[in-house]
Structure formats: structure tokens, C-alpha cells
mmCIF file as Biopython writes it, N, C-alpha, C and O atoms, coordinates in Angstrom:
data_model
#
loop_
_atom_site.group_PDB
_atom_site.id
_atom_site.type_symbol
_atom_site.label_atom_id
_atom_site.label_alt_id
_atom_site.label_comp_id
_atom_site.label_asym_id
_atom_site.label_entity_id
_atom_site.label_seq_id
_atom_site.pdbx_PDB_ins_code
_atom_site.Cartn_x
_atom_site.Cartn_y
_atom_site.Cartn_z
_atom_site.occupancy
_atom_site.B_iso_or_equiv
_atom_site.auth_seq_id
_atom_site.auth_asym_id
_atom_site.pdbx_PDB_model_num
ATOM 1   N N  . UNK A ? 1  ? 37.380 -28.104 59.557 1.0 0.0 1  A 1 
ATOM 2   C CA . UNK A ? 1  ? 36.439 -28.561 60.768 1.0 0.0 1  A 1 
ATOM 3   C C  . UNK A ? 1  ? 37.029 -29.524 61.970 1.0 0.0 1  A 1 
ATOM 4   O O  . UNK A ? 1  ? 36.501 -29.819 63.042 1.0 0.0 1  A 1 
ATOM 5   N N  . UNK A ? 2  ? 38.609 -30.006 61.293 1.0 0.0 2  A 1 
ATOM 6   C CA . UNK A ? 2  ? 38.857 -30.782 61.884 1.0 0.0 2  A 1 
ATOM 7   C C  . UNK A ? 2  ? 40.712 -30.450 62.868 1.0 0.0 2  A 1 
ATOM 8   O O  . UNK A ? 2  ? 41.566 -31.228 63.294 1.0 0.0 2  A 1 
ATOM 9   N N  . UNK A ? 3  ? 40.586 -28.791 62.849 1.0 0.0 3  A 1 
ATOM 10  C CA . UNK A ? 3  ? 42.208 -28.172 62.780 1.0 0.0 3  A 1 
ATOM 11  C C  . UNK A ? 3  ? 42.125 -28.702 64.630 1.0 0.0 3  A 1 
ATOM 12  O O  . UNK A ? 3  ? 43.165 -28.673 65.288 1.0 0.0 3  A 1 
ATOM 13  N N  . UNK A ? 4  ? 41.247 -28.999 65.058 1.0 0.0 4  A 1 
ATOM 14  C CA . UNK A ? 4  ? 41.943 -28.747 66.338 1.0 0.0 4  A 1 
ATOM 15  C C  . UNK A ? 4  ? 41.729 -30.369 66.732 1.0 0.0 4  A 1 
ATOM 16  O O  . UNK A ? 4  ? 42.189 -30.586 67.853 1.0 0.0 4  A 1 
ATOM 17  N N  . UNK A ? 5  ? 41.327 -31.197 66.294 1.0 0.0 5  A 1 
ATOM 18  C CA . UNK A ? 5  ? 41.643 -32.406 66.433 1.0 0.0 5  A 1 
ATOM 19  C C  . UNK A ? 5  ? 43.252 -33.403 66.006 1.0 0.0 5  A 1 
ATOM 20  O O  . UNK A ? 5  ? 43.582 -34.520 66.406 1.0 0.0 5  A 1 
ATOM 21  N N  . UNK A ? 6  ? 44.008 -32.408 65.024 1.0 0.0 6  A 1 
ATOM 22  C CA . UNK A ? 6  ? 45.656 -32.788 65.209 1.0 0.0 6  A 1 
ATOM 23  C C  . UNK A ? 6  ? 45.126 -33.832 64.021 1.0 0.0 6  A 1 
ATOM 24  O O  . UNK A ? 6  ? 45.983 -34.667 63.729 1.0 0.0 6  A 1 
ATOM 25  N N  . UNK A ? 7  ? 44.118 -33.920 63.424 1.0 0.0 7  A 1 
ATOM 26  C CA . UNK A ? 7  ? 44.181 -35.187 62.503 1.0 0.0 7  A 1 
ATOM 27  C C  . UNK A ? 7  ? 45.247 -34.707 61.398 1.0 0.0 7  A 1 
ATOM 28  O O  . UNK A ? 7  ? 45.853 -33.635 61.400 1.0 0.0 7  A 1 
ATOM 29  N N  . UNK A ? 8  ? 45.359 -35.991 60.227 1.0 0.0 8  A 1 
ATOM 30  C CA . UNK A ? 8  ? 45.959 -35.281 59.293 1.0 0.0 8  A 1 
ATOM 31  C C  . UNK A ? 8  ? 45.718 -35.091 58.082 1.0 0.0 8  A 1 
ATOM 32  O O  . UNK A ? 8  ? 45.190 -36.116 57.650 1.0 0.0 8  A 1 
ATOM 33  N N  . UNK A ? 9  ? 45.831 -34.232 57.192 1.0 0.0 9  A 1 
ATOM 34  C CA . UNK A ? 9  ? 44.337 -33.559 56.447 1.0 0.0 9  A 1 
ATOM 35  C C  . UNK A ? 9  ? 43.906 -34.379 55.364 1.0 0.0 9  A 1 
ATOM 36  O O  . UNK A ? 9  ? 42.991 -34.034 54.617 1.0 0.0 9  A 1 
ATOM 37  N N  . UNK A ? 10 ? 44.860 -36.016 55.189 1.0 0.0 10 A 1 
ATOM 38  C CA . UNK A ? 10 ? 44.156 -36.534 53.719 1.0 0.0 10 A 1 
ATOM 39  C C  . UNK A ? 10 ? 43.206 -37.786 54.800 1.0 0.0 10 A 1 
ATOM 40  O O  . UNK A ? 10 ? 42.817 -38.680 54.048 1.0 0.0 10 A 1 
ATOM 41  N N  . UNK A ? 11 ? 42.927 -37.959 55.725 1.0 0.0 11 A 1 
ATOM 42  C CA . UNK A ? 11 ? 41.953 -38.075 56.039 1.0 0.0 11 A 1 
ATOM 43  C C  . UNK A ? 11 ? 40.214 -37.594 56.936 1.0 0.0 11 A 1 
ATOM 44  O O  . UNK A ? 11 ? 39.324 -38.161 57.570 1.0 0.0 11 A 1 
ATOM 45  N N  . UNK A ? 12 ? 40.483 -36.522 56.550 1.0 0.0 12 A 1 
ATOM 46  C CA . UNK A ? 12 ? 39.340 -35.649 56.344 1.0 0.0 12 A 1 
ATOM 47  C C  . UNK A ? 12 ? 38.318 -35.659 55.380 1.0 0.0 12 A 1 
ATOM 48  O O  . UNK A ? 12 ? 37.161 -35.311 55.616 1.0 0.0 12 A 1 
ATOM 49  N N  . UNK A ? 13 ? 38.889 -36.201 53.905 1.0 0.0 13 A 1 
ATOM 50  C CA . UNK A ? 13 ? 36.948 -36.359 53.351 1.0 0.0 13 A 1 
ATOM 51  C C  . UNK A ? 13 ? 36.966 -37.723 53.402 1.0 0.0 13 A 1 
ATOM 52  O O  . UNK A ? 13 ? 36.147 -38.215 52.625 1.0 0.0 13 A 1 
ATOM 53  N N  . UNK A ? 14 ? 37.753 -38.705 54.184 1.0 0.0 14 A 1 
ATOM 54  C CA . UNK A ? 14 ? 36.879 -39.420 54.993 1.0 0.0 14 A 1 
ATOM 55  C C  . UNK A ? 14 ? 35.867 -39.576 56.231 1.0 0.0 14 A 1 
ATOM 56  O O  . UNK A ? 14 ? 34.971 -40.361 56.541 1.0 0.0 14 A 1 
ATOM 57  N N  . UNK A ? 15 ? 36.536 -38.295 56.846 1.0 0.0 15 A 1 
ATOM 58  C CA . UNK A ? 15 ? 35.066 -38.764 57.746 1.0 0.0 15 A 1 
ATOM 59  C C  . UNK A ? 15 ? 34.220 -37.360 58.176 1.0 0.0 15 A 1 
ATOM 60  O O  . UNK A ? 15 ? 33.398 -37.128 59.062 1.0 0.0 15 A 1 
ATOM 61  N N  . UNK A ? 16 ? 34.970 -36.355 56.866 1.0 0.0 16 A 1 
ATOM 62  C CA . UNK A ? 16 ? 33.620 -35.730 56.223 1.0 0.0 16 A 1 
ATOM 63  C C  . UNK A ? 16 ? 31.937 -36.243 55.118 1.0 0.0 16 A 1 
ATOM 64  O O  . UNK A ? 16 ? 30.906 -35.578 55.013 1.0 0.0 16 A 1 
ATOM 65  N N  . UNK A ? 17 ? 32.311 -37.818 54.376 1.0 0.0 17 A 1 
ATOM 66  C CA . UNK A ? 17 ? 31.411 -38.401 54.224 1.0 0.0 17 A 1 
ATOM 67  C C  . UNK A ? 17 ? 30.772 -38.982 55.480 1.0 0.0 17 A 1 
ATOM 68  O O  . UNK A ? 17 ? 29.602 -38.758 55.792 1.0 0.0 17 A 1 
ATOM 69  N N  . UNK A ? 18 ? 31.760 -39.876 56.305 1.0 0.0 18 A 1 
ATOM 70  C CA . UNK A ? 18 ? 31.281 -40.475 57.540 1.0 0.0 18 A 1 
ATOM 71  C C  . UNK A ? 18 ? 30.342 -39.533 58.142 1.0 0.0 18 A 1 
ATOM 72  O O  . UNK A ? 18 ? 29.148 -39.829 58.093 1.0 0.0 18 A 1 
ATOM 73  N N  . UNK A ? 19 ? 30.725 -38.365 58.743 1.0 0.0 19 A 1 
ATOM 74  C CA . UNK A ? 19 ? 29.560 -37.154 59.153 1.0 0.0 19 A 1 
ATOM 75  C C  . UNK A ? 19 ? 28.010 -37.267 58.010 1.0 0.0 19 A 1 
ATOM 76  O O  . UNK A ? 19 ? 26.846 -37.551 58.293 1.0 0.0 19 A 1 
ATOM 77  N N  . UNK A ? 20 ? 28.769 -36.841 56.459 1.0 0.0 20 A 1 
ATOM 78  C CA . UNK A ? 20 ? 27.644 -36.309 55.637 1.0 0.0 20 A 1 
ATOM 79  C C  . UNK A ? 20 ? 26.414 -38.016 56.215 1.0 0.0 20 A 1 
ATOM 80  O O  . UNK A ? 20 ? 25.298 -37.995 56.734 1.0 0.0 20 A 1 
ATOM 81  N N  . UNK A ? 21 ? 27.201 -39.107 55.854 1.0 0.0 21 A 1 
ATOM 82  C CA . UNK A ? 21 ? 26.384 -40.202 56.265 1.0 0.0 21 A 1 
ATOM 83  C C  . UNK A ? 21 ? 25.420 -40.081 57.377 1.0 0.0 21 A 1 
ATOM 84  O O  . UNK A ? 21 ? 24.213 -39.920 57.195 1.0 0.0 21 A 1 
ATOM 85  N N  . UNK A ? 22 ? 26.018 -40.167 58.599 1.0 0.0 22 A 1 
ATOM 86  C CA . UNK A ? 22 ? 25.395 -40.383 59.741 1.0 0.0 22 A 1 
ATOM 87  C C  . UNK A ? 22 ? 24.195 -38.775 60.151 1.0 0.0 22 A 1 
ATOM 88  O O  . UNK A ? 22 ? 23.066 -38.852 60.634 1.0 0.0 22 A 1 
ATOM 89  N N  . UNK A ? 23 ? 24.846 -37.647 59.808 1.0 0.0 23 A 1 
ATOM 90  C CA . UNK A ? 23 ? 23.604 -36.651 59.833 1.0 0.0 23 A 1 
ATOM 91  C C  . UNK A ? 23 ? 22.740 -36.866 58.548 1.0 0.0 23 A 1 
ATOM 92  O O  . UNK A ? 23 ? 21.751 -36.139 58.447 1.0 0.0 23 A 1 
ATOM 93  N N  . UNK A ? 24 ? 22.956 -37.668 57.666 1.0 0.0 24 A 1 
ATOM 94  C CA . UNK A ? 24 ? 21.982 -37.741 56.887 1.0 0.0 24 A 1 
ATOM 95  C C  . UNK A ? 24 ? 20.640 -38.698 56.687 1.0 0.0 24 A 1 
ATOM 96  O O  . UNK A ? 24 ? 19.593 -38.570 56.052 1.0 0.0 24 A 1 
ATOM 97  N N  . UNK A ? 25 ? 21.314 -39.928 57.725 1.0 0.0 25 A 1 
ATOM 98  C CA . UNK A ? 25 ? 19.927 -40.677 57.763 1.0 0.0 25 A 1 
ATOM 99  C C  . UNK A ? 25 ? 19.504 -40.410 58.852 1.0 0.0 25 A 1 
ATOM 100 O O  . UNK A ? 25 ? 18.445 -41.028 58.966 1.0 0.0 25 A 1 
ATOM 101 N N  . UNK A ? 26 ? 19.871 -39.375 60.482 1.0 0.0 26 A 1 
ATOM 102 C CA . UNK A ? 26 ? 18.979 -38.941 61.034 1.0 0.0 26 A 1 
ATOM 103 C C  . UNK A ? 26 ? 17.774 -38.144 60.567 1.0 0.0 26 A 1 
ATOM 104 O O  . UNK A ? 26 ? 16.589 -38.126 60.900 1.0 0.0 26 A 1 
ATOM 105 N N  . UNK A ? 27 ? 18.741 -37.282 59.387 1.0 0.0 27 A 1 
ATOM 106 C CA . UNK A ? 27 ? 17.464 -36.215 59.194 1.0 0.0 27 A 1 
ATOM 107 C C  . UNK A ? 27 ? 16.228 -37.202 58.753 1.0 0.0 27 A 1 
ATOM 108 O O  . UNK A ? 27 ? 15.066 -37.202 59.157 1.0 0.0 27 A 1 
ATOM 109 N N  . UNK A ? 28 ? 17.036 -38.253 57.544 1.0 0.0 28 A 1 
ATOM 110 C CA . UNK A ? 28 ? 16.034 -38.641 57.310 1.0 0.0 28 A 1 
ATOM 111 C C  . UNK A ? 28 ? 15.048 -39.763 57.859 1.0 0.0 28 A 1 
ATOM 112 O O  . UNK A ? 28 ? 13.957 -40.149 57.438 1.0 0.0 28 A 1 
ATOM 113 N N  . UNK A ? 29 ? 15.779 -40.129 58.895 1.0 0.0 29 A 1 
ATOM 114 C CA . UNK A ? 29 ? 14.646 -41.161 59.774 1.0 0.0 29 A 1 
ATOM 115 C C  . UNK A ? 29 ? 13.453 -40.332 60.638 1.0 0.0 29 A 1 
ATOM 116 O O  . UNK A ? 29 ? 12.403 -40.878 60.978 1.0 0.0 29 A 1 
ATOM 117 N N  . UNK A ? 30 ? 13.749 -39.088 60.904 1.0 0.0 30 A 1 
ATOM 118 C CA . UNK A ? 30 ? 13.066 -38.502 61.295 1.0 0.0 30 A 1 
ATOM 119 C C  . UNK A ? 30 ? 12.350 -37.499 60.912 1.0 0.0 30 A 1 
ATOM 120 O O  . UNK A ? 30 ? 11.392 -36.995 61.498 1.0 0.0 30 A 1 
ATOM 121 N N  . UNK A ? 31 ? 12.901 -37.156 59.744 1.0 0.0 31 A 1 
ATOM 122 C CA . UNK A ? 31 ? 11.217 -36.529 58.872 1.0 0.0 31 A 1 
ATOM 123 C C  . UNK A ? 31 ? 10.275 -37.428 58.411 1.0 0.0 31 A 1 
ATOM 124 O O  . UNK A ? 31 ? 9.091  -37.137 58.244 1.0 0.0 31 A 1 
ATOM 125 N N  . UNK A ? 32 ? 10.879 -38.769 58.152 1.0 0.0 32 A 1 
ATOM 126 C CA . UNK A ? 32 ? 9.848  -40.057 57.688 1.0 0.0 32 A 1 
ATOM 127 C C  . UNK A ? 32 ? 9.232  -40.858 58.706 1.0 0.0 32 A 1 
ATOM 128 O O  . UNK A ? 32 ? 8.341  -41.688 58.526 1.0 0.0 32 A 1 
ATOM 129 N N  . UNK A ? 33 ? 9.898  -40.472 60.030 1.0 0.0 33 A 1 
ATOM 130 C CA . UNK A ? 33 ? 9.625  -41.708 60.919 1.0 0.0 33 A 1 
ATOM 131 C C  . UNK A ? 33 ? 7.655  -41.273 61.244 1.0 0.0 33 A 1 
ATOM 132 O O  . UNK A ? 33 ? 7.133  -40.165 61.372 1.0 0.0 33 A 1 
ATOM 133 N N  . UNK A ? 34 ? 7.360  -41.922 61.262 1.0 0.0 34 A 1 
ATOM 134 C CA . UNK A ? 34 ? 5.356  -42.202 62.140 1.0 0.0 34 A 1 
ATOM 135 C C  . UNK A ? 34 ? 5.092  -43.077 63.187 1.0 0.0 34 A 1 
ATOM 136 O O  . UNK A ? 34 ? 5.906  -43.997 63.267 1.0 0.0 34 A 1 
ATOM 137 N N  . UNK A ? 35 ? 4.187  -43.072 64.029 1.0 0.0 35 A 1 
ATOM 138 C CA . UNK A ? 35 ? 3.727  -44.081 64.609 1.0 0.0 35 A 1 
ATOM 139 C C  . UNK A ? 35 ? 2.739  -44.627 64.726 1.0 0.0 35 A 1 
ATOM 140 O O  . UNK A ? 35 ? 1.781  -43.896 64.975 1.0 0.0 35 A 1 
ATOM 141 N N  . UNK A ? 36 ? 2.547  -45.695 64.646 1.0 0.0 36 A 1 
ATOM 142 C CA . UNK A ? 36 ? 1.366  -46.512 64.523 1.0 0.0 36 A 1 
ATOM 143 C C  . UNK A ? 36 ? -0.023 -45.983 64.457 1.0 0.0 36 A 1 
ATOM 144 O O  . UNK A ? 36 ? -0.939 -46.785 64.278 1.0 0.0 36 A 1 
ATOM 145 N N  . UNK A ? 37 ? -0.306 -44.534 64.602 1.0 0.0 37 A 1 
ATOM 146 C CA . UNK A ? 37 ? -1.504 -44.021 63.718 1.0 0.0 37 A 1 
ATOM 147 C C  . UNK A ? 37 ? -1.199 -43.121 63.145 1.0 0.0 37 A 1 
ATOM 148 O O  . UNK A ? 37 ? -2.018 -42.202 63.120 1.0 0.0 37 A 1 
ATOM 149 N N  . UNK A ? 38 ? 0.300  -42.916 62.307 1.0 0.0 38 A 1 
ATOM 150 C CA . UNK A ? 38 ? 0.233  -42.126 61.760 1.0 0.0 38 A 1 
ATOM 151 C C  . UNK A ? 38 ? 0.653  -40.996 61.584 1.0 0.0 38 A 1 
ATOM 152 O O  . UNK A ? 38 ? 0.857  -40.345 60.559 1.0 0.0 38 A 1 
ATOM 153 N N  . UNK A ? 39 ? 0.871  -40.621 63.453 1.0 0.0 39 A 1 
ATOM 154 C CA . UNK A ? 39 ? 1.279  -39.148 63.621 1.0 0.0 39 A 1 
ATOM 155 C C  . UNK A ? 39 ? 2.928  -39.036 63.748 1.0 0.0 39 A 1 
ATOM 156 O O  . UNK A ? 39 ? 3.669  -39.980 64.025 1.0 0.0 39 A 1 
ATOM 157 N N  . UNK A ? 40 ? 3.265  -37.915 63.531 1.0 0.0 40 A 1 
ATOM 158 C CA . UNK A ? 40 ? 4.868  -37.463 63.409 1.0 0.0 40 A 1 
ATOM 159 C C  . UNK A ? 40 ? 5.298  -37.223 64.954 1.0 0.0 40 A 1 
ATOM 160 O O  . UNK A ? 40 ? 4.441  -37.393 65.821 1.0 0.0 40 A 1 
ATOM 161 N N  . UNK A ? 41 ? 6.283  -36.928 65.222 1.0 0.0 41 A 1 
ATOM 162 C CA . UNK A ? 41 ? 7.052  -37.052 67.017 1.0 0.0 41 A 1 
ATOM 163 C C  . UNK A ? 41 ? 7.293  -35.921 66.640 1.0 0.0 41 A 1 
ATOM 164 O O  . UNK A ? 41 ? 7.365  -35.842 65.414 1.0 0.0 41 A 1 
ATOM 165 N N  . UNK A ? 42 ? 7.470  -34.895 67.237 1.0 0.0 42 A 1 
ATOM 166 C CA . UNK A ? 42 ? 7.481  -33.347 67.021 1.0 0.0 42 A 1 
ATOM 167 C C  . UNK A ? 42 ? 9.684  -33.495 67.888 1.0 0.0 42 A 1 
ATOM 168 O O  . UNK A ? 42 ? 10.670 -32.818 67.598 1.0 0.0 42 A 1 
ATOM 169 N N  . UNK A ? 43 ? 9.569  -34.347 68.628 1.0 0.0 43 A 1 
ATOM 170 C CA . UNK A ? 43 ? 11.290 -34.667 69.070 1.0 0.0 43 A 1 
ATOM 171 C C  . UNK A ? 43 ? 11.765 -34.645 67.831 1.0 0.0 43 A 1 
ATOM 172 O O  . UNK A ? 43 ? 12.373 -33.641 67.458 1.0 0.0 43 A 1 
ATOM 173 N N  . UNK A ? 44 ? 11.599 -35.629 67.051 1.0 0.0 44 A 1 
ATOM 174 C CA . UNK A ? 44 ? 12.165 -36.954 66.251 1.0 0.0 44 A 1 
ATOM 175 C C  . UNK A ? 44 ? 12.559 -35.368 65.310 1.0 0.0 44 A 1 
ATOM 176 O O  . UNK A ? 44 ? 13.606 -34.794 65.611 1.0 0.0 44 A 1 
ATOM 177 N N  . UNK A ? 45 ? 11.805 -34.867 64.389 1.0 0.0 45 A 1 
ATOM 178 C CA . UNK A ? 45 ? 11.671 -33.717 63.777 1.0 0.0 45 A 1 
ATOM 179 C C  . UNK A ? 45 ? 12.557 -32.183 64.331 1.0 0.0 45 A 1 
ATOM 180 O O  . UNK A ? 45 ? 13.356 -31.524 63.666 1.0 0.0 45 A 1 
ATOM 181 N N  . UNK A ? 46 ? 12.305 -32.047 65.092 1.0 0.0 46 A 1 
ATOM 182 C CA . UNK A ? 46 ? 13.387 -31.076 66.148 1.0 0.0 46 A 1 
ATOM 183 C C  . UNK A ? 46 ? 14.685 -31.382 65.658 1.0 0.0 46 A 1 
ATOM 184 O O  . UNK A ? 46 ? 15.530 -30.644 65.150 1.0 0.0 46 A 1 
ATOM 185 N N  . UNK A ? 47 ? 14.699 -32.960 65.971 1.0 0.0 47 A 1 
ATOM 186 C CA . UNK A ? 47 ? 17.040 -33.311 65.846 1.0 0.0 47 A 1 
ATOM 187 C C  . UNK A ? 47 ? 16.816 -33.716 64.501 1.0 0.0 47 A 1 
ATOM 188 O O  . UNK A ? 47 ? 17.873 -33.634 63.876 1.0 0.0 47 A 1 
ATOM 189 N N  . UNK A ? 48 ? 15.403 -34.318 63.456 1.0 0.0 48 A 1 
ATOM 190 C CA . UNK A ? 48 ? 16.201 -34.485 61.847 1.0 0.0 48 A 1 
ATOM 191 C C  . UNK A ? 48 ? 16.365 -32.827 61.735 1.0 0.0 48 A 1 
ATOM 192 O O  . UNK A ? 48 ? 17.327 -32.675 60.982 1.0 0.0 48 A 1 
ATOM 193 N N  . UNK A ? 49 ? 15.839 -31.436 62.160 1.0 0.0 49 A 1 
ATOM 194 C CA . UNK A ? 49 ? 16.075 -30.173 61.752 1.0 0.0 49 A 1 
ATOM 195 C C  . UNK A ? 49 ? 17.605 -29.875 61.730 1.0 0.0 49 A 1 
ATOM 196 O O  . UNK A ? 49 ? 18.451 -29.595 60.880 1.0 0.0 49 A 1 
ATOM 197 N N  . UNK A ? 50 ? 17.540 -30.104 63.300 1.0 0.0 50 A 1 
ATOM 198 C CA . UNK A ? 50 ? 19.351 -29.860 63.358 1.0 0.0 50 A 1 
ATOM 199 C C  . UNK A ? 50 ? 20.257 -30.442 62.735 1.0 0.0 50 A 1 
ATOM 200 O O  . UNK A ? 50 ? 21.157 -29.809 62.183 1.0 0.0 50 A 1 
ATOM 201 N N  . UNK A ? 51 ? 20.165 -32.009 62.710 1.0 0.0 51 A 1 
ATOM 202 C CA . UNK A ? 51 ? 21.080 -32.615 61.736 1.0 0.0 51 A 1 
ATOM 203 C C  . UNK A ? 51 ? 21.316 -32.190 60.415 1.0 0.0 51 A 1 
ATOM 204 O O  . UNK A ? 51 ? 22.465 -32.120 59.978 1.0 0.0 51 A 1 
ATOM 205 N N  . UNK A ? 52 ? 19.935 -31.787 59.472 1.0 0.0 52 A 1 
ATOM 206 C CA . UNK A ? 52 ? 19.993 -31.446 58.184 1.0 0.0 52 A 1 
ATOM 207 C C  . UNK A ? 52 ? 20.828 -29.871 58.302 1.0 0.0 52 A 1 
ATOM 208 O O  . UNK A ? 52 ? 21.625 -29.571 57.413 1.0 0.0 52 A 1 
ATOM 209 N N  . UNK A ? 53 ? 20.634 -29.160 59.170 1.0 0.0 53 A 1 
ATOM 210 C CA . UNK A ? 53 ? 21.024 -27.927 59.075 1.0 0.0 53 A 1 
ATOM 211 C C  . UNK A ? 53 ? 23.305 -28.867 59.715 1.0 0.0 53 A 1 
ATOM 212 O O  . UNK A ? 53 ? 24.064 -29.173 58.796 1.0 0.0 53 A 1 
ATOM 213 N N  . UNK A ? 54 ? 23.544 -28.969 60.494 1.0 0.0 54 A 1 
ATOM 214 C CA . UNK A ? 54 ? 24.889 -29.231 60.062 1.0 0.0 54 A 1 
ATOM 215 C C  . UNK A ? 54 ? 25.472 -30.182 58.467 1.0 0.0 54 A 1 
ATOM 216 O O  . UNK A ? 54 ? 26.576 -30.010 57.949 1.0 0.0 54 A 1 
ATOM 217 N N  . UNK A ? 55 ? 24.460 -31.095 57.986 1.0 0.0 55 A 1 
ATOM 218 C CA . UNK A ? 55 ? 24.626 -31.655 57.183 1.0 0.0 55 A 1 
ATOM 219 C C  . UNK A ? 55 ? 24.692 -30.976 55.883 1.0 0.0 55 A 1 
ATOM 220 O O  . UNK A ? 55 ? 25.432 -31.540 55.077 1.0 0.0 55 A 1 
ATOM 221 N N  . UNK A ? 56 ? 24.082 -29.861 55.455 1.0 0.0 56 A 1 
ATOM 222 C CA . UNK A ? 56 ? 24.315 -29.027 54.764 1.0 0.0 56 A 1 
ATOM 223 C C  . UNK A ? 56 ? 25.167 -28.301 55.203 1.0 0.0 56 A 1 
ATOM 224 O O  . UNK A ? 56 ? 26.062 -28.239 54.360 1.0 0.0 56 A 1 
ATOM 225 N N  . UNK A ? 57 ? 25.495 -27.457 56.419 1.0 0.0 57 A 1 
ATOM 226 C CA . UNK A ? 57 ? 27.040 -26.402 56.559 1.0 0.0 57 A 1 
ATOM 227 C C  . UNK A ? 57 ? 27.737 -27.362 55.890 1.0 0.0 57 A 1 
ATOM 228 O O  . UNK A ? 57 ? 28.111 -27.207 54.727 1.0 0.0 57 A 1 
ATOM 229 N N  . UNK A ? 58 ? 28.113 -29.163 57.075 1.0 0.0 58 A 1 
ATOM 230 C CA . UNK A ? 58 ? 29.328 -29.433 56.097 1.0 0.0 58 A 1 
ATOM 231 C C  . UNK A ? 58 ? 29.577 -30.234 54.338 1.0 0.0 58 A 1 
ATOM 232 O O  . UNK A ? 58 ? 30.457 -30.832 53.718 1.0 0.0 58 A 1 
ATOM 233 N N  . UNK A ? 59 ? 28.030 -29.700 54.120 1.0 0.0 59 A 1 
ATOM 234 C CA . UNK A ? 59 ? 28.264 -30.429 52.572 1.0 0.0 59 A 1 
ATOM 235 C C  . UNK A ? 59 ? 28.751 -29.121 51.928 1.0 0.0 59 A 1 
ATOM 236 O O  . UNK A ? 59 ? 29.629 -29.279 51.080 1.0 0.0 59 A 1 
ATOM 237 N N  . UNK A ? 60 ? 28.333 -27.801 52.175 1.0 0.0 60 A 1 
ATOM 238 C CA . UNK A ? 60 ? 28.529 -26.161 51.162 1.0 0.0 60 A 1 
ATOM 239 C C  . UNK A ? 60 ? 29.755 -26.297 51.697 1.0 0.0 60 A 1 
ATOM 240 O O  . UNK A ? 60 ? 30.639 -26.721 50.953 1.0 0.0 60 A 1 
ATOM 241 N N  . UNK A ? 61 ? 30.078 -25.972 53.090 1.0 0.0 61 A 1 
ATOM 242 C CA . UNK A ? 61 ? 31.609 -25.545 53.438 1.0 0.0 61 A 1 
ATOM 243 C C  . UNK A ? 61 ? 32.670 -26.606 52.882 1.0 0.0 61 A 1 
ATOM 244 O O  . UNK A ? 61 ? 33.286 -26.513 51.820 1.0 0.0 61 A 1 
ATOM 245 N N  . UNK A ? 62 ? 32.744 -27.537 53.737 1.0 0.0 62 A 1 
ATOM 246 C CA . UNK A ? 62 ? 33.545 -28.387 53.667 1.0 0.0 62 A 1 
ATOM 247 C C  . UNK A ? 62 ? 34.353 -29.517 52.759 1.0 0.0 62 A 1 
ATOM 248 O O  . UNK A ? 62 ? 35.499 -29.962 52.813 1.0 0.0 62 A 1 
ATOM 249 N N  . UNK A ? 63 ? 33.043 -29.805 51.773 1.0 0.0 63 A 1 
ATOM 250 C CA . UNK A ? 63 ? 33.256 -30.921 50.925 1.0 0.0 63 A 1 
ATOM 251 C C  . UNK A ? 63 ? 33.299 -30.354 49.755 1.0 0.0 63 A 1 
ATOM 252 O O  . UNK A ? 63 ? 34.096 -30.656 48.868 1.0 0.0 63 A 1 
ATOM 253 N N  . UNK A ? 64 ? 31.965 -29.021 49.652 1.0 0.0 64 A 1 
ATOM 254 C CA . UNK A ? 64 ? 32.112 -28.459 48.169 1.0 0.0 64 A 1 
ATOM 255 C C  . UNK A ? 64 ? 33.053 -26.917 48.133 1.0 0.0 64 A 1 
ATOM 256 O O  . UNK A ? 64 ? 33.392 -26.295 47.127 1.0 0.0 64 A 1 
ATOM 257 N N  . UNK A ? 65 ? 33.314 -26.580 49.537 1.0 0.0 65 A 1 
ATOM 258 C CA . UNK A ? 65 ? 33.694 -25.320 49.156 1.0 0.0 65 A 1 
ATOM 259 C C  . UNK A ? 65 ? 32.795 -24.168 48.494 1.0 0.0 65 A 1 
ATOM 260 O O  . UNK A ? 65 ? 33.304 -23.099 48.159 1.0 0.0 65 A 1 
ATOM 261 N N  . UNK A ? 66 ? 31.947 -24.339 48.388 1.0 0.0 66 A 1 
ATOM 262 C CA . UNK A ? 66 ? 30.844 -23.068 48.111 1.0 0.0 66 A 1 
ATOM 263 C C  . UNK A ? 66 ? 30.695 -22.397 49.645 1.0 0.0 66 A 1 
ATOM 264 O O  . UNK A ? 66 ? 29.922 -21.441 49.573 1.0 0.0 66 A 1 
ATOM 265 N N  . UNK A ? 67 ? 31.025 -22.531 50.545 1.0 0.0 67 A 1 
ATOM 266 C CA . UNK A ? 67 ? 31.113 -20.890 51.419 1.0 0.0 67 A 1 
ATOM 267 C C  . UNK A ? 67 ? 32.283 -20.591 52.130 1.0 0.0 67 A 1 
ATOM 268 O O  . UNK A ? 67 ? 33.176 -21.437 52.175 1.0 0.0 67 A 1 
ATOM 269 N N  . UNK A ? 68 ? 32.352 -20.007 52.435 1.0 0.0 68 A 1 
ATOM 270 C CA . UNK A ? 68 ? 33.865 -19.142 53.012 1.0 0.0 68 A 1 
ATOM 271 C C  . UNK A ? 68 ? 33.679 -18.820 53.943 1.0 0.0 68 A 1 
ATOM 272 O O  . UNK A ? 68 ? 33.369 -17.632 53.856 1.0 0.0 68 A 1 
ATOM 273 N N  . UNK A ? 69 ? 33.650 -19.340 55.545 1.0 0.0 69 A 1 
ATOM 274 C CA . UNK A ? 69 ? 33.134 -18.357 56.477 1.0 0.0 69 A 1 
ATOM 275 C C  . UNK A ? 69 ? 34.679 -17.613 57.053 1.0 0.0 69 A 1 
ATOM 276 O O  . UNK A ? 69 ? 35.700 -18.297 56.984 1.0 0.0 69 A 1 
ATOM 277 N N  . UNK A ? 70 ? 34.738 -16.341 57.550 1.0 0.0 70 A 1 
ATOM 278 C CA . UNK A ? 70 ? 36.190 -15.686 57.923 1.0 0.0 70 A 1 
ATOM 279 C C  . UNK A ? 70 ? 37.487 -16.309 57.857 1.0 0.0 70 A 1 
ATOM 280 O O  . UNK A ? 70 ? 38.494 -15.675 58.174 1.0 0.0 70 A 1 
#
């Protein structure tokens, strides 16, 4: 994931976990948000779904190593 940034390999797990924490929070907040009337906002739902895709992509590919991309 970080090959183009020239970051040493020992920092990769820390950066991955920070990325997971941030995208996980965005996903959680976007899916759980309700306004005063109890309605959800479609823009927050959209960005929550996008963040969830990136969260699970990094989790399964970089952290757990379950998915191998060519």
C-alpha cells in the first residue's frame, strides 16, 4: 500500500492501523448519524459506504493478508 511513498516497511502496520481507525470512525459515524427528526442523511451514508469499502480492503489485503491482488 505504501510503496510509492518510500516509507520504511516497519512503519506500515502503524499506518495501516491508523488508516483503519480513521475509516472505521467515518463509517460508524456516517451509518449511525440521524438528525433531530430521526432521518438519515444520504450524503453521510454514501461516504460511510465508500469508507467501509476502503476499510475492508485494507483490512483483508494489507493487515490480514487474505486477499492477493495480482
